[in-house]
DSSP file (Angstrom, degrees, kcal/mol; ACC not computed):
  #  RESIDUE AA STRUCTURE BP1 BP2  ACC     N-H-->O    O-->H-N    N-H-->O    O-->H-N    TCO  KAPPA ALPHA  PHI   PSI    X-CA   Y-CA   Z-CA
    1    1 A M     >        0   0    0      0, 0.0     4,-2.6     0, 0.0     5,-0.3   0.000 360.0 360.0 360.0 -36.5   39.5  -21.7    5.6
    2    2 A F  H  >  +     0   0    0     69,-0.3     4,-2.8     1,-0.2     5,-0.3   0.935 360.0  50.7 -54.6 -50.5   35.6  -21.6    6.0
    3    3 A P  H  > S+     0   0    0      0, 0.0     4,-2.4     0, 0.0    -1,-0.2   0.909 112.3  46.7 -55.9 -44.3   35.3  -18.4    3.9
    4    4 A E  H  > S+     0   0    0      2,-0.2     4,-2.5     1,-0.2    -2,-0.2   0.919 114.5  46.7 -63.1 -44.4   37.4  -19.9    1.0
    5    5 A R  H  X S+     0   0    0     -4,-2.6     4,-2.6    65,-0.3     5,-0.2   0.914 112.5  49.2 -66.9 -42.1   35.5  -23.2    1.0
    6    6 A M  H  X S+     0   0    0     -4,-2.8     4,-3.0    -5,-0.3     5,-0.2   0.962 113.8  46.8 -60.2 -50.6   32.1  -21.5    1.1
    7    7 A R  H  X S+     0   0    0     -4,-2.4     4,-2.9    -5,-0.3     5,-0.3   0.917 112.8  49.2 -60.2 -42.9   33.0  -19.1   -1.8
    8    8 A A  H  X S+     0   0    0     -4,-2.5     4,-2.4    -5,-0.2    -1,-0.2   0.922 112.8  47.2 -67.0 -40.2   34.4  -22.0   -3.9
    9    9 A L  H  X S+     0   0    0     -4,-2.6     4,-1.3    -5,-0.2    -2,-0.2   0.944 114.2  47.3 -62.6 -47.1   31.4  -24.2   -3.4
   10   10 A R  H  <>S+     0   0    0     -4,-3.0     5,-2.4    -5,-0.2     3,-0.3   0.923 114.8  45.6 -62.4 -44.2   29.0  -21.3   -4.2
   11   11 A R  H ><5S+     0   0    0     -4,-2.9     3,-1.4    -5,-0.2    -1,-0.2   0.883 108.0  57.4 -65.0 -37.6   30.9  -20.3   -7.3
   12   12 A G  H 3<5S+     0   0    0     -4,-2.4   122,-0.6    -5,-0.3    -1,-0.2   0.778 107.3  48.5 -62.7 -27.2   31.2  -23.9   -8.4
   13   13 A C  T 3<5S-     0   0    0     -4,-1.3    -1,-0.3    -3,-0.3    -2,-0.2   0.460 113.9-120.4 -85.8  -7.4   27.4  -24.1   -8.3
   14   14 A G  T < 5 +     0   0    0     -3,-1.4     2,-0.3    -4,-0.3    -3,-0.2   0.825  62.8 145.4  73.7  28.1   27.1  -20.9  -10.3
   15   15 A L      < -     0   0    0     -5,-2.4    -1,-0.2   121,-0.0   124,-0.2  -0.793  44.0-139.8-107.4 144.1   25.1  -19.2   -7.5
   16   16 A T     >  -     0   0    0     -2,-0.3     4,-2.3   122,-0.1     5,-0.2  -0.449  36.4-104.6 -82.4 170.1   25.2  -15.5   -6.5
   17   17 A L  H  > S+     0   0    0      1,-0.2     4,-2.4     2,-0.2     5,-0.2   0.884 123.7  52.0 -64.8 -37.5   25.1  -14.7   -2.8
   18   18 A G  H  > S+     0   0    0      2,-0.2     4,-2.3     1,-0.2    -1,-0.2   0.910 109.6  48.9 -65.4 -41.0   21.4  -13.7   -3.2
   19   19 A Q  H  > S+     0   0    0      1,-0.2     4,-2.6     2,-0.2    -2,-0.2   0.910 111.3  49.4 -65.5 -40.0   20.6  -16.9   -5.0
   20   20 A L  H  X S+     0   0    0     -4,-2.3     4,-2.4     2,-0.2     5,-0.2   0.914 109.9  51.1 -65.1 -41.9   22.3  -19.0   -2.2
   21   21 A A  H  X S+     0   0    0     -4,-2.4     4,-2.4     1,-0.2    15,-0.4   0.940 112.2  47.4 -58.8 -47.2   20.4  -17.1    0.5
   22   22 A D  H  X S+     0   0    0     -4,-2.3     4,-1.5     1,-0.2    -2,-0.2   0.899 112.4  49.1 -63.0 -39.7   17.1  -17.8   -1.3
   23   23 A A  H  X S+     0   0    0     -4,-2.6     4,-0.7     2,-0.2    -1,-0.2   0.888 111.5  48.3 -66.3 -39.4   18.0  -21.4   -1.7
   24   24 A L  H >< S+     0   0    0     -4,-2.4     3,-0.7     1,-0.2    -2,-0.2   0.882 109.9  53.7 -68.9 -37.3   18.9  -21.8    2.0
   25   25 A N  H 3< S+     0   0    0     -4,-2.4    -1,-0.2     1,-0.2    -2,-0.2   0.808 106.9  52.5 -67.0 -29.5   15.7  -20.1    3.0
   26   26 A E  H 3< S+     0   0    0     -4,-1.5    -1,-0.2    -5,-0.2    -2,-0.2   0.637  84.8 108.2 -77.1 -16.0   13.7  -22.6    0.9
   27   27 A M  S << S-     0   0    0     -3,-0.7     2,-1.2    -4,-0.7    -3,-0.0  -0.353  71.8-131.7 -67.4 142.5   15.3  -25.5    2.5
   28   28 A D        +     0   0    0     -2,-0.0     2,-0.5     2,-0.0    -1,-0.1  -0.724  48.2 149.0 -97.1  88.4   12.9  -27.5    4.9
   29   29 A V        -     0   0    0     -2,-1.2     3,-0.4     3,-0.2    29,-0.0  -0.977  37.0-160.9-125.3 129.6   15.1  -27.8    8.0
   30   30 A S  S    S+     0   0    0     -2,-0.5     3,-0.2     1,-0.2    -1,-0.1   0.710  87.3  62.1 -78.2 -18.8   13.7  -28.0   11.5
   31   31 A Y  S    S+     0   0    0      1,-0.2     2,-0.4    23,-0.1    -1,-0.2   0.615 106.8  38.6 -86.8 -16.6   17.0  -27.1   13.2
   32   32 A N        +     0   0    0     -3,-0.4    -3,-0.2     1,-0.1    -1,-0.2  -0.827  55.3 162.6-145.1  98.5   17.5  -23.6   11.6
   33   33 A Q        +     0   0    0     -2,-0.4    -1,-0.1    -3,-0.2     2,-0.1   0.523  42.2 108.0 -96.4  -8.8   14.5  -21.4   11.2
   34   34 A K  S    S-     0   0    0      1,-0.1     2,-0.2     0, 0.0    -2,-0.0  -0.398  71.5-114.2 -74.8 151.9   16.2  -18.0   10.8
   35   35 A K        -     0   0    0     -2,-0.1     2,-0.3     1,-0.0    -1,-0.1  -0.580  23.4-137.8 -85.1 143.8   16.3  -16.4    7.3
   36   36 A N        -     0   0    0    -15,-0.4     2,-0.3    -2,-0.2   -11,-0.1  -0.754  17.0-160.5 -98.9 147.9   19.5  -15.9    5.5
   37   37 A T     >  -     0   0    0     -2,-0.3     4,-2.3     1,-0.1     5,-0.2  -0.879  31.0-116.6-123.7 158.9   20.4  -12.7    3.6
   38   38 A R  H  > S+     0   0    0     -2,-0.3     4,-2.2     1,-0.2     5,-0.2   0.917 117.3  52.3 -56.5 -44.3   22.9  -11.8    0.9
   39   39 A S  H  > S+     0   0    0      2,-0.2     4,-2.1     1,-0.2    -1,-0.2   0.917 108.0  50.5 -59.3 -45.9   24.7   -9.4    3.3
   40   40 A Q  H  > S+     0   0    0      1,-0.2     4,-1.7     2,-0.2    -1,-0.2   0.940 112.3  46.4 -60.5 -49.5   25.0  -12.1    6.0
   41   41 A L  H  X S+     0   0    0     -4,-2.3     4,-2.2     1,-0.2    -1,-0.2   0.838 109.5  54.8 -63.3 -34.5   26.5  -14.6    3.5
   42   42 A S  H  X S+     0   0    0     -4,-2.2     4,-1.7     2,-0.2    -1,-0.2   0.894 105.9  51.9 -62.9 -42.4   28.8  -12.0    2.2
   43   43 A K  H  X>S+     0   0    0     -4,-2.1     5,-2.0     2,-0.2     6,-1.3   0.862 110.1  50.0 -63.9 -37.4   30.1  -11.3    5.7
   44   44 A W  H ><5S+     0   0    0     -4,-1.7     3,-0.7     1,-0.2    -2,-0.2   0.925 110.8  48.3 -65.8 -44.2   30.7  -15.1    6.2
   45   45 A E  H 3<5S+     0   0    0     -4,-2.2    -2,-0.2     1,-0.2    -1,-0.2   0.764 113.2  47.6 -68.8 -25.3   32.6  -15.3    2.9
   46   46 A C  H 3<5S-     0   0    0     -4,-1.7    -1,-0.2    -5,-0.1    -2,-0.2   0.478 112.2-118.2 -91.4  -4.0   34.7  -12.3    3.8
   47   47 A G  T <<5S+     0   0    0     -3,-0.7    -3,-0.2    -4,-0.5    -4,-0.1   0.639  81.5 120.4  77.7  15.5   35.5  -13.6    7.2
   48   48 A V  S   <S+     0   0    0     -5,-2.0     2,-0.3    -6,-0.2    -4,-0.2   0.913  80.8  20.2 -74.8 -45.2   33.8  -10.5    8.9
   49   49 A N  S    S-     0   0    0     -6,-1.3    -2,-0.2    -9,-0.2    -1,-0.1  -0.823  76.1-133.4-120.5 161.8   31.3  -12.7   10.8
   50   50 A T        -     0   0    0     -2,-0.3    -6,-0.1    -3,-0.1    -5,-0.0  -0.963  23.1-125.9-117.6 135.0   31.3  -16.4   11.6
   51   51 A P        -     0   0    0      0, 0.0     2,-0.0     0, 0.0   -10,-0.0  -0.336  28.0-108.7 -73.9 158.2   28.2  -18.6   11.0
   52   52 A T     >  -     0   0    0      1,-0.1     4,-2.3    -2,-0.0     5,-0.2  -0.239  33.1-101.6 -73.9 171.4   26.7  -20.6   13.8
   53   53 A Y  H  > S+     0   0    0      1,-0.2     4,-2.7     2,-0.2     5,-0.2   0.904 125.5  53.1 -63.8 -39.7   27.0  -24.4   13.9
   54   54 A L  H  > S+     0   0    0      1,-0.2     4,-2.1     2,-0.2    -1,-0.2   0.879 107.7  50.5 -63.5 -36.8   23.4  -24.6   12.7
   55   55 A D  H  > S+     0   0    0      2,-0.2     4,-2.5     1,-0.2    -1,-0.2   0.902 111.7  47.3 -63.7 -43.4   24.3  -22.4    9.8
   56   56 A I  H  X S+     0   0    0     -4,-2.3     4,-3.0     2,-0.2     5,-0.2   0.920 110.3  52.9 -63.9 -42.6   27.3  -24.5    8.9
   57   57 A R  H  X S+     0   0    0     -4,-2.7     4,-2.4     1,-0.2    -2,-0.2   0.924 110.0  48.2 -59.3 -44.9   25.2  -27.6    9.1
   58   58 A Q  H  X S+     0   0    0     -4,-2.1     4,-2.6     2,-0.2    -1,-0.2   0.926 112.7  47.9 -59.7 -48.6   22.7  -26.1    6.7
   59   59 A L  H  X S+     0   0    0     -4,-2.5     4,-2.8     2,-0.2    -2,-0.2   0.910 110.3  51.6 -58.7 -43.7   25.4  -25.1    4.2
   60   60 A A  H  X>S+     0   0    0     -4,-3.0     5,-2.1     1,-0.2     4,-1.1   0.919 112.0  47.2 -63.3 -42.9   27.0  -28.5    4.4
   61   61 A E  H  <5S+     0   0    0     -4,-2.4     3,-0.4    -5,-0.2    -2,-0.2   0.923 112.5  49.6 -63.5 -42.6   23.6  -30.2    3.7
   62   62 A F  H  <5S+     0   0    0     -4,-2.6    -2,-0.2     1,-0.2    -1,-0.2   0.928 119.1  36.6 -62.2 -46.8   22.9  -27.8    0.8
   63   63 A F  H  <5S-     0   0    0     -4,-2.8    -1,-0.2    -5,-0.2    -2,-0.2   0.478 108.0-124.2 -88.6  -1.5   26.3  -28.3   -0.8
   64   64 A D  T  <5S+     0   0    0     -4,-1.1     2,-0.3    -3,-0.4    -3,-0.2   0.921  70.4 117.7  59.6  48.2   26.4  -32.1    0.1
   65   65 A V      < -     0   0    0     -5,-2.1    -1,-0.2    -6,-0.1     2,-0.1  -0.860  68.1 -92.3-131.9 170.1   29.7  -31.9    1.9
   66   66 A S     >  -     0   0    0     -2,-0.3     4,-2.1     1,-0.1     5,-0.1  -0.468  25.3-122.7 -82.9 156.4   30.7  -32.5    5.6
   67   67 A T  H  > S+     0   0    0      1,-0.2     4,-2.4     2,-0.2     6,-0.2   0.898 115.2  59.1 -60.5 -40.8   30.8  -29.9    8.2
   68   68 A D  H  >>S+     0   0    0      1,-0.2     5,-2.2     2,-0.2     4,-0.6   0.935 104.6  48.8 -55.0 -47.6   34.5  -30.8    8.6
   69   69 A Y  H >45S+     0   0    0      1,-0.2     3,-1.5     2,-0.2    -1,-0.2   0.946 110.5  50.8 -55.8 -50.3   35.2  -30.0    5.0
   70   70 A L  H 3<5S+     0   0    0     -4,-2.1   -65,-0.3     1,-0.3   -64,-0.2   0.870 110.0  50.2 -57.2 -40.3   33.5  -26.6    5.3
   71   71 A C  H 3<5S-     0   0    0     -4,-2.4   -69,-0.3    -5,-0.1    -1,-0.3   0.477 119.1-110.3 -81.1  -4.1   35.5  -25.8    8.4
   72   72 A G  T <<5 +     0   0    0     -3,-1.5    -3,-0.2    -4,-0.6    -2,-0.1   0.609  57.5 162.0  90.6  13.2   38.7  -26.7    6.7
   73   73 A R      < -     0   0    0     -5,-2.2    -1,-0.2    -6,-0.2    -2,-0.0  -0.392  50.2 -94.8 -63.2 143.7   39.6  -29.8    8.6
   74   74 A A        -     0   0    0      1,-0.1     2,-0.6    -2,-0.0    -1,-0.1  -0.285  35.6-125.5 -63.2 144.2   42.2  -31.9    6.7
   75   75 A I        -     0   0    0     -3,-0.1     2,-0.1    -6,-0.1    -1,-0.1  -0.832  25.3-120.3 -95.0 124.6   40.7  -34.6    4.6
   76   76 A K        -     0   0    0     -2,-0.6     2,-0.3     1,-0.1    -1,-0.0  -0.386  23.4-127.9 -69.3 132.9   42.1  -38.1    5.4
   77   77 A K        -     0   0    0     -2,-0.1     2,-0.5     2,-0.0    -1,-0.1  -0.594  19.9-152.0 -78.5 144.6   43.9  -39.8    2.5
   78   78 A V        -     0   0    0     -2,-0.3     2,-0.9     4,-0.0     3,-0.1  -0.977   9.6-139.2-121.2 127.9   42.7  -43.3    1.8
   79   79 A D     >  -     0   0    0     -2,-0.5     4,-2.4     1,-0.2     5,-0.2  -0.763  14.6-163.9 -84.9 109.9   45.0  -45.8    0.2
   80   80 A L  H  > S+     0   0    0     -2,-0.9     4,-3.7     1,-0.2     5,-0.3   0.871  85.9  56.5 -63.2 -39.4   42.7  -47.6   -2.2
   81   81 A V  H  > S+     0   0    0      1,-0.2     4,-2.0     2,-0.2    -1,-0.2   0.949 112.5  42.1 -59.9 -49.7   45.0  -50.6   -2.7
   82   82 A E  H  > S+     0   0    0      2,-0.2     4,-1.0     1,-0.2    -1,-0.2   0.903 116.1  48.5 -64.2 -41.2   44.9  -51.2    1.1
   83   83 A T  H  < S+     0   0    0     -4,-2.4     3,-0.4     1,-0.2     5,-0.2   0.922 113.0  47.2 -65.7 -44.4   41.2  -50.6    1.4
   84   84 A L  H  < S+     0   0    0     -4,-3.7    -1,-0.2     1,-0.2    -2,-0.2   0.843 114.0  48.3 -66.8 -29.9   40.3  -52.8   -1.6
   85   85 A A  H  < S+     0   0    0     -4,-2.0    -1,-0.2    -5,-0.3    -2,-0.2   0.642 101.1  81.8 -81.6 -14.7   42.5  -55.6   -0.3
   86   86 A S  S  < S-     0   0    0     -4,-1.0    -3,-0.0    -3,-0.4    -4,-0.0  -0.238  89.3-112.4 -85.9 177.7   41.2  -55.5    3.2
   87   87 A S  S    S+     0   0    0      2,-0.1    -1,-0.1    -2,-0.0     3,-0.1   0.400  75.8 124.4 -85.1  -0.6   38.1  -57.0    4.7
   88   88 A A  S    S-     0   0    0     -5,-0.2     2,-0.2     1,-0.1    -2,-0.0  -0.286  72.2-100.9 -61.8 143.5   36.5  -53.6    5.2
   89   89 A D        -     0   0    0      7,-0.0     2,-0.5     1,-0.0    -1,-0.1  -0.476  37.2-165.2 -66.6 133.9   33.2  -52.9    3.6
   90   90 A V  E     -A   97   0A   0      7,-0.5     7,-3.0    -2,-0.2     2,-0.3  -0.991   8.2-173.4-123.1 124.5   33.5  -50.9    0.4
   91   91 A C  E     -A   96   0A   0     -2,-0.5     2,-0.5     5,-0.2     5,-0.2  -0.876  23.8-156.1-121.4 150.7   30.4  -49.2   -1.0
   92   92 A F  E >  S-A   95   0A   0      3,-2.8     3,-1.7    -2,-0.3     2,-0.5  -0.921  79.5 -46.7-120.7 102.3   29.5  -47.4   -4.1
   93   93 A G  T 3  S-     0   0    0     -2,-0.5    -2,-0.0     1,-0.3     0, 0.0  -0.663 124.8 -25.6  68.6-122.7   26.5  -45.3   -3.3
   94   94 A V  T 3  S+     0   0    0     -2,-0.5     2,-0.6    -3,-0.1    -1,-0.3   0.435 118.1 101.2-101.2  -1.8   24.3  -47.7   -1.4
   95   95 A Q  E <   -A   92   0A   0     -3,-1.7    -3,-2.8     1,-0.0     2,-0.3  -0.768  64.2-143.7 -93.9 121.1   25.7  -50.8   -3.1
   96   96 A K  E     -A   91   0A   0     -2,-0.6     2,-0.4    -5,-0.2    -5,-0.2  -0.635  16.4-133.8 -80.4 134.7   28.1  -52.9   -1.1
   97   97 A L  E     -A   90   0A   0     -7,-3.0    -7,-0.5    -2,-0.3     2,-0.1  -0.767  14.1-140.7 -93.0 136.5   30.9  -54.4   -3.2
   98   98 A D     >  -     0   0    0     -2,-0.4     4,-2.5    -9,-0.1     5,-0.2  -0.208  34.7 -92.0 -83.3-179.0   31.8  -58.0   -2.6
   99   99 A T  H  > S+     0   0    0      1,-0.2     4,-2.2     2,-0.2     5,-0.2   0.916 126.8  49.8 -61.6 -45.0   35.4  -59.4   -2.7
  100  100 A K  H  > S+     0   0    0      1,-0.2     4,-2.2     2,-0.2    -1,-0.2   0.935 111.5  48.1 -62.4 -45.5   35.3  -60.2   -6.4
  101  101 A E  H  > S+     0   0    0      1,-0.2     4,-2.6     2,-0.2    -2,-0.2   0.901 108.5  54.5 -63.6 -40.3   33.9  -56.7   -7.3
  102  102 A K  H  X S+     0   0    0     -4,-2.5     4,-2.3     1,-0.2    -1,-0.2   0.906 109.5  48.2 -61.4 -39.1   36.6  -55.1   -5.1
  103  103 A G  H  X S+     0   0    0     -4,-2.2     4,-2.2     2,-0.2    -1,-0.2   0.879 110.8  50.1 -67.6 -34.8   39.2  -57.0   -7.1
  104  104 A E  H  X S+     0   0    0     -4,-2.2     4,-2.2     2,-0.2    -2,-0.2   0.908 110.4  50.7 -66.9 -39.2   37.7  -56.0  -10.4
  105  105 A L  H  X S+     0   0    0     -4,-2.6     4,-2.5     2,-0.2     5,-0.2   0.917 108.0  53.0 -63.6 -43.8   37.7  -52.4   -9.3
  106  106 A Y  H  X S+     0   0    0     -4,-2.3     4,-2.9     1,-0.2    -1,-0.2   0.935 110.0  47.5 -52.0 -50.8   41.3  -52.7   -8.4
  107  107 A E  H  X S+     0   0    0     -4,-2.2     4,-2.4     1,-0.2    -1,-0.2   0.856 110.1  52.5 -66.4 -34.4   42.2  -54.0  -11.8
  108  108 A L  H  X S+     0   0    0     -4,-2.2     4,-2.4     2,-0.2    -1,-0.2   0.927 112.1  45.4 -65.3 -43.2   40.2  -51.2  -13.5
  109  109 A I  H  X S+     0   0    0     -4,-2.5     4,-2.6     2,-0.2     5,-0.2   0.927 112.7  50.8 -63.9 -44.9   42.0  -48.5  -11.6
  110  110 A K  H  X S+     0   0    0     -4,-2.9     4,-2.2    -5,-0.2    -2,-0.2   0.935 112.2  46.9 -54.1 -49.8   45.3  -50.2  -12.2
  111  111 A G  H  X S+     0   0    0     -4,-2.4     4,-2.5     1,-0.2    -2,-0.2   0.892 111.4  51.6 -58.7 -44.2   44.5  -50.3  -16.0
  112  112 A F  H  X S+     0   0    0     -4,-2.4     4,-2.5     1,-0.2    -1,-0.2   0.935 111.6  45.7 -60.1 -48.2   43.4  -46.7  -16.0
  113  113 A L  H  X S+     0   0    0     -4,-2.6     4,-2.0     1,-0.2    -1,-0.2   0.851 112.2  51.6 -68.1 -35.1   46.6  -45.4  -14.3
  114  114 A K  H  X S+     0   0    0     -4,-2.2     4,-2.1    -5,-0.2    -1,-0.2   0.907 112.2  46.4 -67.5 -39.5   48.8  -47.5  -16.6
  115  115 A G  H  X S+     0   0    0     -4,-2.5     4,-1.7     2,-0.2    -2,-0.2   0.903 111.5  51.3 -69.5 -38.6   47.0  -46.1  -19.7
  116  116 A R  H  <>S+     0   0    0     -4,-2.5     5,-2.7     1,-0.2     4,-0.4   0.889 110.3  49.4 -64.2 -38.3   47.2  -42.5  -18.4
  117  117 A K  H ><5S+     0   0    0     -4,-2.0     3,-0.9     1,-0.2    -1,-0.2   0.906 109.5  51.4 -66.0 -40.1   50.9  -43.0  -17.8
  118  118 A E  H 3<5S+     0   0    0     -4,-2.1    -1,-0.2     1,-0.3    -2,-0.2   0.843 112.1  47.0 -66.6 -32.6   51.5  -44.4  -21.3
  119  119 A R  T 3<5S-     0   0    0     -4,-1.7    -1,-0.3    -5,-0.1    -2,-0.2   0.493 112.6-119.8 -86.0  -3.3   49.6  -41.4  -22.8
  120  120 A G  T < 5 +     0   0    0     -3,-0.9     2,-1.1    -4,-0.4    -3,-0.2   0.747  67.4 139.3  73.9  21.3   51.6  -39.0  -20.7
  121  121 A L      < +     0   0    0     -5,-2.7    -1,-0.2     1,-0.2    -2,-0.1  -0.667  13.0 138.2-104.8  77.5   48.5  -37.6  -18.9
  122  122 A R        +     0   0    0     -2,-1.1    -1,-0.2    -5,-0.1    -5,-0.1   0.454  39.8  98.2-100.0  -0.3   49.9  -37.3  -15.5
  123  123 A G  S    S-     0   0    0     -3,-0.2     2,-0.1     1,-0.2    -2,-0.0  -0.126  79.0 -90.5 -80.4 179.5   48.4  -33.9  -14.5
  124  124 A T     >  -     0   0    0      1,-0.1     4,-1.7     5,-0.0    -1,-0.2  -0.294  39.6-101.3 -82.4 171.4   45.3  -33.2  -12.5
  125  125 A V  H  >>S+     0   0    0      1,-0.2     5,-1.7     2,-0.2     6,-0.7   0.902 124.4  50.9 -60.3 -42.8   41.8  -32.7  -14.0
  126  126 A E  H >45S+     0   0    0      1,-0.2     3,-1.1     2,-0.2    -1,-0.2   0.919 107.8  51.4 -64.2 -43.3   42.2  -29.0  -13.7
  127  127 A E  H 345S+     0   0    0      1,-0.3    -1,-0.2     2,-0.1    -2,-0.2   0.820 109.3  50.5 -65.1 -31.1   45.6  -28.9  -15.4
  128  128 A N  H 3<5S-     0   0    0     -4,-1.7    -1,-0.3    -7,-0.0    -2,-0.2   0.527 110.9-123.3 -85.7  -4.3   44.2  -30.9  -18.4
  129  129 A G  T <<5S+     0   0    0     -3,-1.1    -3,-0.2    -4,-0.5    -2,-0.1   0.675  75.5 124.0  74.7  17.5   41.2  -28.5  -18.7
  130  130 A D      < +     0   0    0     -5,-1.7     2,-0.6     1,-0.1    -4,-0.2   0.661  57.7  71.5 -83.2 -15.4   38.6  -31.1  -18.3
  131  131 A M        -     0   0    0     -6,-0.7     2,-0.4    -5,-0.1    -2,-0.1  -0.886  62.4-178.4-108.5 128.5   36.9  -29.4  -15.3
  132  132 A Q        -     0   0    0     -2,-0.6     2,-0.2  -120,-0.0    -6,-0.0  -0.977  19.8-135.7-126.5 134.6   35.0  -26.3  -16.0
  133  133 A L        -     0   0    0     -2,-0.4     2,-1.0     1,-0.1  -121,-0.1  -0.586  24.4-116.8 -82.5 146.8   33.2  -24.1  -13.5
  134  134 A N        +     0   0    0   -122,-0.6     3,-0.3    -2,-0.2    -1,-0.1  -0.772  43.8 163.6 -83.4 103.2   29.7  -22.8  -14.2
  135  135 A L    >   +     0   0    0     -2,-1.0     3,-1.6     1,-0.2    -1,-0.2   0.194  41.1 108.5-104.8  13.6   30.3  -19.0  -14.3
  136  136 A E  T 3  S+     0   0    0      1,-0.3    -1,-0.2     3,-0.0  -122,-0.0   0.879  88.6  34.7 -60.8 -37.1   27.1  -18.2  -16.1
  137  137 A N  T 3  S+     0   0    0     -3,-0.3    -1,-0.3  -126,-0.1     2,-0.2   0.164  87.0 138.9-102.0  18.2   25.5  -16.7  -12.9
  138  138 A F    <   -     0   0    0     -3,-1.6     2,-0.5  -122,-0.1  -122,-0.1  -0.438  30.5-172.5 -69.5 133.3   28.8  -15.2  -11.6
  139  139 A D    >>  -     0   0    0   -124,-0.2     3,-1.4    -2,-0.2     4,-0.5  -0.934  14.8-158.2-130.0 107.2   28.3  -11.8  -10.2
  140  140 A E  G >4 S+     0   0    0     -2,-0.5     3,-1.3     1,-0.3     4,-0.2   0.811  91.1  62.8 -57.6 -31.4   31.6  -10.0   -9.3
  141  141 A E  G >4 S+     0   0    0      1,-0.3     3,-1.0     2,-0.2    -1,-0.3   0.836  98.9  56.3 -63.5 -30.4   29.8   -7.7   -6.8
  142  142 A D  G <4 S+     0   0    0     -3,-1.4    -1,-0.3     1,-0.2    -2,-0.2   0.656 105.3  52.5 -71.3 -15.7   28.8  -10.7   -4.8
  143  143 A D  G << S+     0   0    0     -3,-1.3     2,-0.4    -4,-0.5    -1,-0.2   0.275  82.3 106.6-107.9  10.2   32.5  -11.7   -4.4
  144  144 A R    <         0   0    0     -3,-1.0   -98,-0.1    -4,-0.2    -3,-0.0  -0.761 360.0 360.0 -93.3 135.0   33.9   -8.4   -3.1
  145  145 A C              0   0    0     -2,-0.4    -1,-0.1  -100,-0.1    -4,-0.0   0.449 360.0 360.0-106.3 360.0   34.9   -8.2    0.5
């Protein structure tokens, strides 16, 4: 699962393996001082070699995802109705929502879903064509295993 997730994240950012290696090498991280190479990253994406925990941590930080996500662990589903109705803290970025705001958010989502159903737009973002990957810097040679 790691190779597929890494490749998808890199391609989604429009980076070649060489560009990703350079970007990782420019990161100021105290826990991982070794230099990354295009060849090394290619071997990770192809499943030939496995990155260390520190490498995975650096990739997760770069792509702003969790190490669990990169390693393919299942993402827990969250029931928004239950969460918004509970006394649990709900935050948007760094702003904590109060009870009234959680109720307003519930009504917004409910209205959005009702409108989407009425318009017959029940597909996913990808199916509706609203999501486009940046393939400007796509290099097929970087993606061969």
